[in-house]
N, C-alpha and C positions, 0 to 999 in steps of 0.2 A: 231904678228897678221898682216895679210895682209891688205894693203890699196890700191891696184891697180889691174888692169887687164892687160892681155897680148893679143896681136893680134894673132888670130888663122889663120895662113896662110895654115894650113894643111886641112882646110875644103874646099872642092872643090866646094861646092854649096852655101856657106854662105860668104857674104862679111861683115866682122866685122870691125868697125872703127879702124884705126891704133893706136898703142900705142903712147902716148905723152912722149917724152924723156925729160931728165933734161935740155938740152940746149934750148928746145923750150919754157920753162916756164918763165913768168914774175915773178922773185923771190920775189919781195916785195909784190905783190898781192897774190902770192902763200902762203907765210907765214902769212900774215895778215888775209886773209880769212880762212886759215887753223886753226889759233888760235881761231877765233870766232866760226867756225862750230864745231870743236871737243870739245870745252868747253861746248857747248850745249849738245853734245852726252854724255860727262862725267857726266853732271848734271842729265840726265835722267837715267843713268845706275848705279849711285852711290849706291842706296839702296841695290842692289844685291851684290855689293862688300862688303858692311857691313855684310850682311848675311853670305857670304862665309867666311869672315875673322873670324867671331865669331864661326862658326861651326868648323873651323880648329883648333882653340885654345881651344875649349871645350874638357874636359876630357872624355865625354861620347857622344853618338850619340843623337843629337836633330834635329828633322825635321825642314824644312824651315817654315812650318806653326806654329809650337810651338815657334820657335825663333821670327818670325814676331809678333805673338800675345804678347809675353813677352815684346818686344820692345815697342809696342803700349801701353801696359798696364802700364809699369813702366817709360817709357821715352817720350812717345808720338811720333808724327811724326818726331820731331827733332832728335830723336834717330837714324833714318835712314840716317842722314846727319852729324853725328859726324866726325870731321876731314875733312869735305868737303872743307873748305876754304884753308887749307894747301894743299890738293890734287889739287885743281884748280890752286893755285899759281904755283905749280910745273909742271902742265900739259903743259903750254905754252912753256917754254924752252925745256922740254923733247920732246914734239911733234916736235918742230923745229929741234932738233938734229935727231930725228927719221926719219922725212920726208926727210931731207937733205941727211943723210947717205943712206936711202932707195933708193932714185932716182939716186944718183951718182953711187952707187954700181951696181944697176940693169942695168943701161945703159952701164956702162963700162965693167962689167963682161960678160953680155949677148953678147955684140959686140965682145969682145975678144974670147969667146968660139965659136961663129959663124964663126969668122975669121980663126979658126983652122980647119974648115971643118966639124964641127958637125952639125946635123940637127937643124932646127929652134926650134923644140919641146925640144930637149936636151939642147940647149943653153938657152932657156927660163926657164926651170926647174932649171938649175944650177945657172943662174943669179938670179932667185927668191930666191933660198936657201941662196946664198951668201948675198943678200940684206937683208934677214931676220936676219941673224946672225950679220952683221955689224950694222944695225939699232938698234937692241936690245942692243948691247954692248954700243953704243953711248948714247942711252937714259938712261941707267942705271947709268951713271955718275951723272945725276941729279935726276933720279927717286928713287934710293935706299934711300937717306936721306929723301926724301918726303914720301916714303913708310913707313919707320921706324916711323916717327912722326905721320902720318895720321892713321896708324894701331894701334898705342898706344892709340890714341884718340878714335878710334872706339870701343875699349874694355874697356876704362877707366870708372870706376864707375859702372860696371855691376856685382856686387857681387851676385845679385839675380839669374843671369843666369850662370855666370862664377865664381864660388866661388874659384876656384884654380888659378885665374888670379890676379896678383897684379902688375899693371903697373904704380903705383904712382898716385898722385892727380894733374892732369894738368888742368890749367884754360883754355888754348887755345893752338894753334899751336906754337906760339912764346915761351910760357912758357915751353912747352914740349921740344922744340928745345934747349932752354937754359939749362934745367935740365939734359937732356941727354948729352949735350956737357960738362957740369961741372962734371957729374958723371963718364962718360965713355970716354970722349974726342972725337976726330974726328972718332976714330974707332967705337964708339957707334952709330954714324950716318950712318956708312957704314957697320953696322952689317948685315951679310947675303949677302954681295955684291957678293962673289964667287958663292954661291948657286943661287943667282938671275941670274947671267950670265948662270949658268948651267940649269936654268929653262927657261928663256926667249929666249936665243939664239937658242936652239933646237926647242922650241915652235914656234918661228918665221920661222925657216927653214922648219919645218914640215908643218906649215900652208901654206906658200908660195908654196911649192912643191905640197901639196895636192890640194890646190886651183887651181893651173894652170892645173893640170891633170884632176880634176873633171870638170873644166870649159870647157876644150877641149872635154872631153868625152860627155858631155851633148850636146854641139853644134854639134858634129859629129853624135850623135845618133838621135837627135830630131830637129836639126836646120832647116831642110827644112819644118817642120810643124809650125815653130814659126816666119816665116818671110813673107815679101811681095815680090811678083815678081818684079824684076827690069829689065825691057826690055832692058835697055842699057847695062846690064851685061850678058844677055843670051848668046851672041855670044862667050864670053870669058869663059863660064862655071860657072861663079858666078851669078846664076840666082835669088838668094833670098837675100834680105837685111832685117835683124831683126829690128823690131820696138823697141821703147824705153822701152815699158812694158816688152817685152820678154827679153831684155838685163838685166833689173833690176831683173826679176824673176830668170834668170840663175845665175846672180851674187849672189843673196841672197841664193839660194839653194847650190851653190858651197861653199859659206862662212860657212853655217851651217855644212855641211859635214866636211870641213877642220877644223872647230873649234872642232868638236867632236873627230876627230883623234888626234889633237894636245892636247886637254884637257886630254884624256885618257892616252896618252904617258907620259906627263909631270906633271900630277897631284901630284904624290909623292914628286917631287922636290918643287912644289909650297907650299904644306903643310909644309914641313920641313923649307922652307924659311920663311913662315909666323910665325911659332913658334920661329925660331931663332931671328926674329926681334921683337917679342912681349914678349915672356916669359923669365923669369930668374930662375936660381937655387939659393938655399940658402945654404951657407956654413959658419959654425961658426957664425950664426946670421947676415951674410952679404950677400947682393944680388950679384950674379955673373952671367955673361952671359952664357947661355947654349952653349955647343959645338954641332957640327952636330951629332956626335956619341951619345951623351946624348939624343938629340932630337929623334933620330931614336929608341933608346932603350925605351924611354918613350912611343912612339907611339906603339911599338910592345907589351908592357905590357898592354896598354889600350885597344887594339883591334886587334892586329896583323896587317898584311899587309893592311887589309881593312880600318884601321884607317887612312891610308895615303890618302884615297879617300873620307874623310869627306869633304863635301862642293862641291863634283863633280857636282851635279845638278845645283847649283847657278853659278858655274864657267863655265860650259858648256853653260848655258843660257846667262850669261853675255858675254862670248866670241862670241856666235852666234849672239846675238842682236847687240853687239858692231861692230862685223865684217860686218854683213849685212848692218848696217847703215853706217859704215865708208867706205865700198867698193863703195857704191853708192854715198855717199857724197864726197869721195875722187876723184872719177872719174869726178863728177860735178865740184869740185874744180879745178882740172887740166885743164878742158876745159874752165872754167871761166878765169883761169890764162893765157891761150893762146889766148884768144879772140882778144886782141889787135894785137898780132903778126899775127894772121890769117887775120885780116882786112888789115894790112899793106901789106901782101903778095898778096892780091887780086889785 
């Protein structure tokens, strides 16, 4: 998922604020503010993640409305926040790894590609794709165990809605962590790590590339209608400067489109990943982790290829809202983190 924007030097009439690179950031402020801001975003979007997860592990198609009604009826509002404490605990270190790898890779790869003589548009697209892959891989070192535990808690005790799911009786995140570790060892906590990389690395790469392309297309097509005249720039050909509302609108629309493209392409991987991390097979009376091939076969029996797209609506909505919020929040965060440096340079 994308968290930043790129400068559009190709727009001849629009003067967009320049990209803030890694070396320009106050790192302590960047990570501290980032942890606080993105924890708030995670809190707001968590119920949608619960809906998506339950739809993915369900053996039949259940609509979001039916699932939401069942949660409220049998579990109350707290049901939408099962496993939230565990998820929030892992969010802070995972985000730190994500943001660090994201900014370092984007700056270095983009500069290196531009230095080879490629256009700014090509360099930005390649840098964004590489940043998406590296940040996803770094974050999964922390996020996969958190995902395993939190998703188990999301579906724990839901026999009324998910009769085929048996994830054990966990009291809390720590109890789930301990039981998984005792039963399956460290491999149990990293169940689905490979498929997680196959899900999130392409997803991030597609998101970044789609976002940068859509962002540039919108500014190129409609930029002159969304800015204010800048008399100081008219002589140089950059006659319009977009206001803050226009920038947020373009960022949000670009994020929604990029999220849709990414969700559609990687949804089957996400469904397989969730099932690998949550469901077990039973062999001779003993629980045993499912393999990727077993998971695919079960999905094909339940509903064919369309079963891989259960939960697409909540996932697209979650990705879109998360990306829209984060792209604007992250840009704000980066500018807040460079305020002291800007003041010192004046």
